[in-house]
C-alpha positions in Angstrom: 9.3 18.5 19.2 8.3 15.9 16.6 10.9 16.9 14.0 13.7 16.6 16.6 13.2 13.0 17.3 15.5 10.5 15.6 14.0 7.6 13.6 14.9 5.1 16.4 13.1 7.2 19.0 10.0 7.4 16.8 10.0 3.6 16.5 10.1 3.2 20.3 7.5 5.9 20.9 5.2 4.3 18.3 5.4 0.9 19.9 4.9 2.2 23.4 2.0 4.4 22.4 0.2 1.4 20.8 0.6 -0.6 24.1 -0.6 2.4 26.2 -3.7 3.0 24.1 -4.8 -0.6 24.8 -4.8 0.1 28.5 -7.6 1.8 30.5 -6.9 5.5 31.1 -6.4 4.9 34.8 -3.5 2.6 34.2 -1.6 4.6 31.6 0.5 6.8 33.9 1.6 3.9 36.0 2.7 2.0 32.9 4.8 4.9 31.7 6.4 5.4 35.1 7.5 1.8 35.2 8.7 1.6 31.6 12.4 2.1 31.0 12.1 5.0 28.6 14.3 8.0 27.8 12.9 11.4 28.8 12.5 12.4 25.2 10.4 9.3 24.3 8.3 9.5 27.4 7.6 13.2 26.8 6.5 12.5 23.2 4.2 9.6 24.2 2.6 11.8 26.9 2.1 14.7 24.5 0.4 12.5 21.9 -1.9 11.0 24.7 -2.7 14.6 25.7 -3.5 15.5 22.1 -5.8 12.5 21.8 -7.7 13.5 25.0 -8.1 17.2 24.1 -8.4 17.3 20.4 -11.7 15.4 20.2 -12.5 14.6 16.6 -10.6 17.4 14.9 -8.5 15.0 12.9 -11.0 12.0 13.0 -8.2 9.8 14.3 -6.7 8.9 17.6 -3.2 9.8 18.8 -2.1 6.3 17.7 -3.3 7.2 14.2 -1.3 10.4 14.2 1.8 8.6 15.2 1.4 6.2 12.4 1.3 9.1 9.9 4.4 10.8 11.3 6.7 7.8 11.8 9.7 7.8 9.4 9.0 4.9 7.0 11.7 2.7 5.7 12.0 1.9 2.0 9.3 -0.5 0.8 10.4 -4.1 1.1 9.4 -4.6 -2.5 12.7 -3.4 -3.7 14.5 -5.6 -1.2 12.8 -8.9 -1.7 11.7 -9.1 -5.3 13.6 -12.0 -6.9 14.6 -13.5 -3.6 13.8 -17.1 -2.5 11.7 -17.8 0.6 11.7 -21.5 1.1 10.7 -23.0 -2.2 9.1 -19.8 -3.4 10.6 -16.9 -5.5 9.0 -13.5 -4.8 7.7 -11.8 -7.9 6.2 -8.6 -6.5 4.6 -7.0 -3.5 0.8 -7.2 -3.3 0.2 -5.2 -0.1 2.1 -3.6 2.8 0.6 -3.4 6.3 1.8 -2.1 9.6 3.5 -5.3 10.7 3.9 -7.3 7.6 3.5 -7.6 3.8 1.9 -10.0 1.3 3.8 -10.9 -1.9 3.0 -12.7 -5.1 5.4 -15.6 -5.4 6.1 -18.5 -7.8 6.9 -22.0 -6.7 10.6 -22.5 -7.7 11.5 -26.0 -6.8 10.8 -27.3 -10.4 8.1 -29.8 -9.4 5.2 -27.8 -10.9 4.2 -24.2 -11.5 2.1 -22.5 -8.9 1.5 -18.9 -7.8 0.9 -18.2 -4.1 0.2 -15.3 -1.9 3.1 -15.2 0.5 2.4 -13.5 3.8 5.5 -12.4 5.9 6.2 -10.4 9.0 8.5 -7.4 8.9 11.8 -8.2 10.4 11.4 -5.6 13.2 8.1 -7.2 14.3 9.4 -10.8 14.5 8.7 -11.1 18.2 7.1 -13.9 20.2 3.8 -12.1 20.7 3.3 -11.4 17.0 4.6 -14.8 15.9 1.8 -16.3 17.9 -0.7 -14.5 15.7 0.9 -16.2 12.6 0.8 -19.5 14.3 -2.9 -19.0 15.2 -3.7 -18.0 11.6 -1.9 -21.1 10.3 -3.9 -23.3 12.7 -7.2 -21.7 11.6 -6.4 -22.1 7.8 -5.3 -25.6 8.3 -8.9 -26.5 9.4 -10.5 -24.9 6.4 -10.6 -27.2 3.3 -13.5 -25.8 1.3 -13.9 -24.9 -2.4 -14.9 -21.3 -1.5 -12.1 -20.6 1.0 -8.5 -19.8 -0.1 -6.4 -22.7 1.0 -3.3 -22.7 3.1 -0.6 -24.3 0.9 2.5 -24.1 3.0 4.1 -22.5 6.1 7.6 -22.1 7.5 10.3 -19.7 8.3 13.1 -18.0 6.3 16.7 -18.8 7.0 16.9 -15.9 9.4 13.8 -17.0 11.3 11.0 -14.8 9.7 7.7 -16.8 9.7 5.7 -17.0 6.5 2.4 -18.4 5.2 1.9 -19.5 1.6 -1.8 -19.2 0.7 -3.7 -19.9 -2.5 -3.4 -16.9 -4.8 -6.9 -15.8 -5.9 -6.9 -13.6 -9.0 -10.2 -11.7 -9.4 -12.2 -8.8 -8.1 -14.2 -8.2 -4.9 -17.7 -9.6 -4.8 -19.5 -6.2 -5.0 -17.4 -5.1 -7.9 -18.0 -8.4 -9.7 -21.7 -7.9 -9.5 -21.5 -4.4 -10.9 -19.0 -5.2 -13.7 -21.0 -8.2 -14.8 -24.4 -6.5 -14.4 -25.8 -9.5 -12.5 -29.6 -9.8 -12.0 -31.0 -9.9 -8.5 -31.3 -13.7 -8.2 -27.8 -14.2 -9.6 -26.4 -11.9 -6.9 -28.3 -13.8 -4.2 -27.1 -17.2 -5.4 -23.5 -15.9 -5.5 -23.9 -14.6 -1.9 -25.3 -18.0 -0.7 -22.0 -19.6 -1.8 -20.2 -17.2 0.5 -22.7 -18.3 3.3 -21.7 -21.9 2.7 -18.1 -21.1 3.2 -18.7 -19.1 6.4 -21.1 -21.8 7.7 -18.3 -24.3 7.1 -15.9 -22.2 9.2 -18.4 -21.9 12.0 -18.9 -25.7 12.0 -15.1 -25.9 12.5 -15.5 -23.4 15.5 -14.0 -20.5 13.6 -15.3 -16.9 13.5 -13.9 -14.8 10.7 -14.6 -11.4 12.3 -13.6 -9.3 9.3 -16.1 -10.2 6.5 -16.2 -7.5 3.8 -16.2 -7.4 0.0 -12.5 -7.0 -0.3 -12.0 -10.3 1.6 -14.4 -12.1 -0.8 -12.8 -12.4 -4.2 -14.6 -13.8 -7.2 -12.2 -15.6 -9.6 -12.4 -15.8 -13.4 -14.6 -18.8 -13.1 -17.2 -16.9 -11.2 -16.5 -18.7 -7.9 -16.2 -16.6 -4.7 -13.2 -17.2 -2.4 -13.1 -16.2 1.2 -9.8 -14.7 2.2 -7.9 -13.3 5.2 -8.5 -15.2 8.4 -5.8 -13.1 10.1 -8.0 -11.8 12.9 -10.3 -14.9 13.1 -10.7 -16.7 16.3 -11.1 -20.3 17.4 -14.2 -20.6 19.4 -12.9 -23.2 21.7 -10.1 -20.8 22.8 -12.6 -18.8 24.8 -15.4 -21.3 25.4 -17.6 -19.9 22.6 -17.0 -16.2 22.6 -14.2 -13.7 22.1 -13.4 -10.0 21.8 -12.1 -8.1 18.8 -9.6 -5.3 19.2 -10.9 -2.2 17.4 -7.8 -1.8 15.2 -8.2 -5.3 13.8 -11.5 -4.8 12.1 -13.2 -2.7 9.4 -15.7 -0.4 11.2 -18.2 -0.1 8.3 -18.7 -3.9 8.3 -18.2 -4.5 12.0 -21.1 -5.5 14.3 -22.3 -3.2 17.2 -20.8 -5.7 19.7 -17.4 -5.5 18.0 -17.6 -1.7 18.0 -18.3 -1.7 21.8 -15.5 -4.1 22.5 -18.0 -6.8 23.8 -17.7 -10.5 23.3 -18.6 -11.8 19.9 -20.0 -15.0 18.5 -21.0 -16.4 15.1 -23.8 -13.8 15.1 -21.0 -11.2 14.5 -20.2 -12.8 11.1 -24.0 -12.9 10.3 -24.2 -9.1 10.8 -21.1 -8.6 8.6 -22.6 -10.8 5.9 -25.8 -8.7 6.1 -23.7 -5.6 5.3 -22.0 -7.4 2.5 -25.3 -8.4 0.9 -26.7 -4.9 1.4 -23.7 -3.6 -0.6 -24.1 -6.2 -3.3 -27.8 -5.3 -3.8 -27.7 -1.5 -3.5 -24.1 -0.4 -4.0 -24.4 1.4 -0.6 -23.8 0.7 3.1 -26.8 0.5 5.5 -25.8 3.8 7.1 -24.9 7.2 5.7 -21.3 7.9 6.7 -20.7 10.8 4.3 -18.8 13.6 6.1 -18.6 11.7 9.4 -15.6 11.2 11.6 -14.5 7.9 13.0 -16.2 8.6 16.3 -19.5 9.5 14.6 -19.3 6.4 12.4 -19.0 4.1 15.4 -21.8 6.0 17.2 -24.0 5.6 14.1 -23.4 1.8 13.9 -24.2 1.3 17.6 -27.2 3.7 18.0 -28.8 4.4 14.6 -31.1 2.0 12.7 -30.0 1.0 9.2 -31.9 2.4 6.2 -34.2 0.0 4.5 -32.6 -1.3 1.3 -35.8 -0.5 -0.6 -35.6 3.1 0.6 -32.0 3.8 -0.5 -30.8 5.2 -3.9 -29.6 2.1 -5.6 -26.2 2.4 -7.4 -25.2 -1.2 -8.2 -24.9 -1.1 -12.0 -24.0 1.4 -14.7 -25.8 -0.8 -17.3 -29.3 0.5 -17.9 -30.4 -2.9 -19.2 -29.9 -4.4 -15.7 -32.2 -2.8 -13.2 -32.5 -3.9 -9.6 -35.5 -1.9 -8.6 -36.3 -0.7 -5.1 -39.6 -2.5 -5.5 -37.7 -5.8 -5.8 -36.1 -5.2 -2.4 -39.2 -4.0 -0.7 -40.8 -6.5 1.7 -39.0 -9.8 2.0 -35.5 -8.7 1.2 -36.0 -5.6 3.5 -36.9 -8.0 6.3 -34.2 -10.5 5.6 -31.5 -7.8 5.6 -32.8 -5.8 8.6 -33.0 -9.0 10.7 -29.4 -9.8 9.9 -28.4 -6.3 10.9 -30.2 -6.2 14.2 -28.3 -4.4 17.0 -28.9 -7.3 19.4 -27.2 -10.5 18.4 -30.1 -12.7 19.7 -32.5 -11.0 17.2 -30.4 -11.9 14.2 -30.5 -15.3 12.4 -29.2 -17.9 14.8 -27.0 -19.5 12.2 -25.6 -18.7 8.8 -27.6 -21.7 7.4 -30.9 -20.0 8.6 -29.8 -16.7 6.8 -29.0 -18.6 3.6 -32.2 -20.7 3.8 -34.4 -17.5 4.0 -32.7 -16.2 0.9 -33.4 -19.5 -1.0 -37.1 -19.2 0.2 -37.2 -15.7 -1.4 -35.6 -17.0 -4.7 -38.2 -19.9 -4.8 -41.1 -17.6 -4.0 -41.8 -19.2 -0.6 -42.7 -17.4 2.7 -39.6 -16.3 4.6 -39.1 -16.7 8.4 -38.0 -13.1 8.8 -41.6 -12.0 8.2 -44.8 -12.9 10.1 -46.7 -15.7 8.2 -50.1 -13.8 8.0 -52.9 -14.9 5.8 -52.4 -12.0 3.4 -48.7 -12.7 3.2 -49.1 -16.4 2.4 -51.9 -15.6 -0.1 -49.6 -13.2 -1.9 -46.9 -15.8 -2.0 -49.3 -18.3 -3.4 -50.4 -15.9 -6.1 -46.8 -15.2 -7.1 -46.1 -19.0 -7.4 -49.3 -19.7 -9.4 -49.5 -16.5 -11.5 -51.0 -18.0 -14.6 -53.9 -19.9 -13.0 -54.8 -17.1 -10.7 -54.5 -14.4 -13.3 -56.6 -16.3 -15.9 -59.5 -16.5 -13.4 -59.3 -13.0 -12.2 -58.9 -11.3 -15.7 -62.3 -12.5 -16.9 -64.0 -10.6 -14.0 -61.7 -7.6 -14.1 -62.1 -7.1 -17.8 -65.8 -6.3 -17.4 -65.2 -3.8 -14.6 -62.0 -2.1 -15.4 -62.9 -1.1 -19.0 -65.5 1.4 -17.8 -63.6 2.5 -14.7 -60.3 3.0 -16.6 -61.9 5.3 -19.2 -63.4 7.5 -16.4 -60.2 7.7 -14.4 -57.6 7.9 -17.1 -57.5 11.7 -17.4 -57.6 12.3 -13.6 -54.8 9.7 -12.9 -52.6 11.1 -15.7 -52.9 14.6 -14.3 -52.3 13.4 -10.7 -49.2 11.4 -11.7 -47.8 14.4 -13.6 -48.2 16.6 -10.5 -46.6 14.0 -8.2 -43.7 13.4 -10.6 -43.1 17.1 -10.8 -43.2 17.6 -7.0 -40.9 14.6 -6.5 -38.4 15.8 -9.0 -38.3 19.3 -7.4 -37.9 17.8 -4.0 -35.2 15.5 -5.1 -33.3 18.3 -6.8 -33.5 20.4 -3.6 -32.3 17.6 -1.4 -29.5 16.7 -3.8 -28.3 20.3 -4.0 -28.5 20.6 -0.2 -26.5 17.4 0.3 -23.9 18.5 -2.2 -23.4 21.9 -0.4 -23.0 20.1 3.0 -20.6 17.6 1.5 -18.5 20.3 0.0 -18.5 22.2 3.3 -17.4 19.1 5.2 -14.6 18.4 2.7 -13.3 22.0 3.0 -13.3 21.8 6.8 -11.6 18.4 6.8 -9.0 19.6 4.3 -8.2 22.7 6.4 -7.9 20.7 9.6 -5.6 18.1 8.0 -3.0 20.8 7.3 -1.9 20.6 10.9 0.1 17.5 10.0 2.3 19.7 7.8 3.6 21.4 10.9 5.6 18.3 11.7 7.7 18.9 8.5 10.3 21.6 8.7 11.1 21.7 5.0 10.7 25.1 3.1 7.6 24.0 1.3 5.7 22.7 4.4 3.4 24.4 6.9 6.0 24.0 9.7 8.8 25.7 7.8 8.7 28.9 10.0 9.3 26.8 13.1 12.3 25.0 11.8 12.7 21.9 13.9 10.8 23.2 16.9 7.2 22.8 15.8 4.8 22.0 18.6 1.2 20.9 18.4 0.1 24.1 20.2 2.0 26.2 17.7 0.2 24.5 14.8 -3.3 24.9 16.4 -2.8 28.6 17.2 -1.5 29.5 13.8 -4.2 27.4 12.0 -6.9 29.2 14.1 -5.5 32.6 12.9 -5.7 31.6 9.3 -9.4 30.7 9.2 -10.7 34.2 8.3 -8.0 34.7 5.6 -8.5 31.4 3.8 -12.3 31.4 3.9 -12.9 35.2 3.6 -15.7 34.6 1.0 -17.2 31.5 2.7 -18.6 32.6 6.1 -20.5 29.3 6.6 -17.2 27.3 6.4 -15.3 29.8 8.4 -18.0 29.7 11.1 -17.8 25.9 11.3 -14.0 26.0 11.7 -14.1 28.6 14.5 -16.7 26.4 16.2 -14.5 23.4 15.8 -11.5 25.2 17.3 -13.6 26.4 20.2 -15.3 23.1 21.0 -12.5 20.4 20.8 -9.4 21.5 19.0 -8.2 24.3 21.3 -6.1 22.7 24.1 -6.8 23.3 27.7 -5.4 26.2 29.7 -2.4 24.3 30.8 -0.9 24.5 27.3 -1.5 28.2 26.7 -1.8 29.8 30.1 -5.2 30.9 31.6 -5.3 34.4 30.1 -4.2 33.4 26.6 -6.5 30.4 26.7 -9.5 32.6 27.5 -8.6 35.1 24.9 -8.4 32.4 22.2 -11.7 30.9 23.3 -13.5 34.3 23.1 -11.9 35.1 19.7 -13.2 31.9 18.2 -16.6 32.2 19.9 -17.2 35.8 18.7 -16.1 35.0 15.2 -18.2 31.9 14.9 -21.3 33.8 16.0 -20.6 36.8 13.7 -20.1 34.6 10.7 -23.2 32.5 11.5 -25.3 35.7 11.5 -23.7 36.9 8.3 -24.6 33.6 6.5 -27.9 32.5 8.1 -29.3 35.8 9.4 -30.0 37.1 12.9 -32.3 34.2 13.8 -31.3 30.6 13.2 -30.8 27.5 15.3 -27.0 27.6 14.5 -26.9 31.2 15.6 -28.6 30.2 18.9 -26.1 27.3 19.4 -23.1 29.7 18.9 -24.7 32.2 21.3 -24.5 29.5 24.0 -20.9 28.7 23.2 -20.0 32.4 23.5 -21.9 32.5 26.8 -19.7 29.6 28.1 -16.5 31.3 26.8 -17.3 34.5 28.5 -17.2 32.8 31.9 -18.7 33.6 35.3 -17.6 37.3 35.4 -20.0 38.4 32.7 -22.8 40.5 34.3 -25.2 40.0 31.4 -24.8 36.2 31.2 -28.3 35.3 32.4 -30.1 37.4 29.8 -27.6 36.2 27.1 -28.4 32.5 27.8 -32.1 33.3 28.0 -31.9 34.9 24.5 -30.2 31.8 23.1 -32.9 29.6 24.6 -35.7 31.8 23.2 -34.2 31.7 19.7 -33.7 27.9 19.8 -37.3 27.4 20.9 -38.5 29.5 17.9 -36.2 28.0 15.3 -36.0 24.3 16.2 -37.5 23.2 19.6 -36.3 19.6 18.9 -32.6 20.6 18.5 -30.5 18.6 21.0 -28.7 21.7 22.1 -31.9 23.2 23.6 -32.2 20.8 26.6 -28.5 21.3 27.5 -29.2 25.1 27.5 -32.2 24.6 29.8 -30.1 22.3 32.0 -27.5 25.0 32.4 -30.1 27.7 33.2 -32.0 25.5 35.8 -28.7 24.7 37.6 -28.1 28.4 38.2 -31.7 28.9 39.3 -31.9 26.2 41.9 -28.6 24.6 43.1 -27.0 25.9 46.4 -23.5 26.4 44.8 -25.0 29.0 42.5 -26.8 31.0 45.3 -25.1 34.3 44.3 -26.8 34.3 40.9 -30.2 32.8 41.8 -32.0 36.2 41.6 -30.0 37.3 38.5 -31.3 34.2 36.5 -34.8 34.5 38.0 -35.2 38.1 36.7 -33.9 37.2 33.2 -36.6 34.7 32.5 -38.7 35.4 29.4 -41.7 35.9 29.6 -41.9 37.7 33.0 -43.7 35.6 35.6 -44.6 35.6 39.3 -43.6 32.0 39.6 -40.7 31.2 41.9 -37.4 29.8 40.7 -38.3 26.1 41.4 -41.6 26.4 39.5 -39.7 27.9 36.5 -37.0 25.2 36.7 -39.7 22.5 36.8 -41.2 23.7 33.6 -37.8 23.9 31.9 -36.9 20.4 32.9 -40.2 19.0 31.8 -39.5 20.7 28.4 -36.1 19.1 28.3 -37.1 15.5 28.9 -39.0 14.7 25.7 -36.2 16.3 23.6 -33.6 14.1 25.3 -35.8 11.1 24.7 -36.2 12.0 21.1 -32.4 11.8 20.5 -31.1 9.3 23.1 -31.9 5.8 24.3 -33.9 5.4 27.5 -30.7 4.6 29.6 -28.8 7.7 28.6 -27.3 9.6 31.6 -28.6 13.0 30.4 -32.2 11.7 30.8 -31.4 10.3 34.3 -29.7 13.5 35.4 -32.7 15.6 34.3 -35.0 13.2 36.2 -32.9 13.9 39.3 -33.1 17.6 38.9 -36.8 17.5 38.3 -37.3 15.5 41.5 -35.2 18.1 43.4 -37.3 21.0 42.1 -40.5 19.1 43.1 -39.1 18.4 46.6 -38.6 22.1 47.1 -42.2 22.9 46.4 -45.4 22.3 48.3 -47.3 20.6 45.5 -45.1 17.6 44.6 -47.4 16.1 42.0 -45.4 13.2 40.4 -42.4 13.5 42.7 -42.3 9.8 43.6 -42.1 8.7 40.0 -39.1 11.0 39.1 -37.3 10.3 42.4 -37.5 6.6 42.0 -36.0 6.8 38.5 -33.2 9.0 39.9 -32.4 6.6 42.8 -32.5 3.6 40.5 -29.9 5.3 38.3 -27.4 5.4 41.1 -28.1 2.0 42.5 -27.6 0.3 39.1 -24.7 2.4 37.9 -21.1 1.1 38.2 -19.6 4.3 36.7 -17.5 6.1 39.4 -18.2 9.4 37.7 -21.9 9.0 38.3 -21.3 8.3 41.9 -19.3 11.5 42.3 -22.3 13.7 41.3 -24.6 12.0 43.9 -24.4 15.1 46.1 -26.2 17.1 43.3 -29.1 14.7 43.2 -30.1 12.1 45.8 -28.4 13.9 48.7 -29.9 17.3 47.8 -33.3 15.8 47.3 -33.2 14.0 50.7 -32.0 17.2 52.4 -34.9 19.2 50.8 -37.4 16.6 52.0 -36.0 16.8 55.5 -36.2 20.6 55.6 -39.9 20.4 54.5 -40.7 17.9 57.2 -39.1 20.2 59.9 -41.1 23.2 58.6 
């Protein structure tokens, strides 16, 4: 279907898709019905939307991202505009090409004086009113920013055929993190360089401008060692929205974006403070605050919004290849840990309130003074005093210590040396094991990602491409089915990689029954489920947490007509309890089992699941379900925040099991949590499941009162 489309249709489909993806899911169909689209364009947009909804994270991109990869690109504008005049500027070369525009290096050509500029222009096809407004807004923002550490707006105008452009100061240099590494800067030199950036951002904030995309590539250090802040393209004037605004996801860099930006919430100057914290973290350690290796876009966003950043002093520093320049973890421990973690707080109100406060704390650290990001205890202030007055303090202390330590050191020398050797050996062995394990997992992830990315080749009908056999009739479902059949061939000697791929196809990539037909869909699900389980056992052995996980997926794939499903699910639960009782899959297994033990809609299998319980017991099904649910709650709380729906749902089920028993124990506590969930929730999906919780609980209570 993709290959049949003409370039013009692709362009229309791409534009429509981008608009649709910005709408809530409930409004998309209505938008497409009202749009004046050809049947071919409409069908393509709908198929890509369906692919986005069903494919999960199999490509780590949305349907919009897939479209961007497949659109027929025109020849780069570099060949078209080099040597041409735009206003008083002559274009020398292309610096960068984006989705809607390009940036060129240009020379002033009116003869008054020599000057190089960065010329930012829209592509001709995107020269529409809505996008031109973005240019006008960027021009307005840059016009307010006259600061030595901010790239200046030099000129603005339109070409003879009406294309808008901005001429901005051309900064020749490298990104700030690369500058630190290449010049092997000491710790304090990096901090002072960063504080110049803070001055520039603070100046922007005083002019009511939020940058919203601070990252090393937007902070260039020139050949004089001065940082220059670039790219206010997605910045926002605070007075436009009375002090806050929202950033569209596509207009930011996720690794440097704040949690409120990721969630699509309103942002303030605290958003720039968070991004500055990530930039400083990168400057000091060479790493980001979170480990994103092998993670998809969705998992990256989840990590930023839910996980806590790693302390800078606890990370493996990689900021210099020069052995003479060593920023040690010990230098970051304490004050800099606290400064950075405060700037990276999930809640904006817990960060520094202004960039000036952030910068001031860094200056306090440089000067050896107590910082505000750490409680000013007696011990802390004493340590700071000692550091500032080392000579006087040390002179007094050394006289006393010299009398004591001489004897003590002689007695302890041998013991300490042996202990240090033992610790060093153990640490080295542990580090080697962890490094080897991480390398194996990374290689596995890369192989899985590389295999999954081959699906893009099915859109190309040429003889050398994956889609050659389909000619011009390649469909997404054809690609998915054929790729699934190739797993065992391509990874015949790597059962762990093959197992992971079968699991991916089962749990996300394989489309719903509407694309394949019910029988073929079930057949495919069973095939991937059986192969994933067989290969897990082959690689990990008969008893392992991943084996237990795939047993459950096979249980789900078999469906309700399997007579042995109760004992099969119970076996998976037992194995998971033995191998890793804190695995997040365990409470979901227990949830499934308890539902079939207690809920009225599963009455036909109540006895079947009761008899399959291990170990055998005389307890009734509600007592068994109660124990399983109490087992689930702490595991959910270990992995989720307190307001997660899985926790609330378990609380409701637990209240229901207690309502069905004579001894209700802590029923009131769990029931009140359950009711509060429904009363406070605005999610319509939660309201729909009310019949499985509050209604059932109240019905059970009523029946008990009658009896």
